[in-house]
C-alpha positions, 0 to 999 in steps of 0.5 A, spaced: 522 524 471 518 518 474 524 513 472 529 517 475 524 518 481 524 510 482 531 509 481 533 514 487 527 511 491 530 504 490 537 506 492 535 509 499 536 505 505 530 502 509 531 508 514 531 513 509 525 510 505 521 510 512 523 518 512 520 519 505 514 515 507 513 520 513 513 526 509 509 523 503 506 516 503 504 517 496 511 516 494 510 508 495 508 508 488 515 509 486 518 503 490 520 497 487 518 491 491 517 495 497 518 491 504 511 489 508 514 493 513 514 499 508 507 498 505 504 497 512 507 504 514 505 507 508 498 505 509 498 506 517 500 513 515 495 514 510 490 508 508 488 511 501 495 509 499 493 502 498 491 504 491 498 506 490 501 499 492 501 494 486 497 487 488 496 489 495 496 482 499 489 481 503 492 483 510 494 489 507 487 490 504 484 489 511 489 493 515 487 499 510 480 497 511 480 497 518 483 504 518 478 507 513 472 503 512 470 508 506 476 507 502 475 504 495 480 498 493 480 494 487 481 487 489 480 483 482 488 481 483 486 476 489 483 469 489 476 469 488 475 466 495 479 472 498 475 477 494 468 474 497 471 474 504 472 481 503 466 483 500 462 479 506 466 482 512 466 489 509 460 489 505 464 491 499 
């Protein structure tokens, strides 16, 4: 079922993916290699979906934290200097 969802989602146009995200931002987890625009939109709609994005960039993490500073985000995939930056800036 999940693999079928991934196939369907990834065959959608970006416009259709945007519609899907507006309906269900958690669907981001089924996107294979989502564009930065798609990732940003999902986070702007519902910041906690950052946890559903595989290896989010520093800028995406900062966007999510700026929208909801209380969310829990795993940052172990980031380089140590970026982890330290986030820990200092957001008291993580």
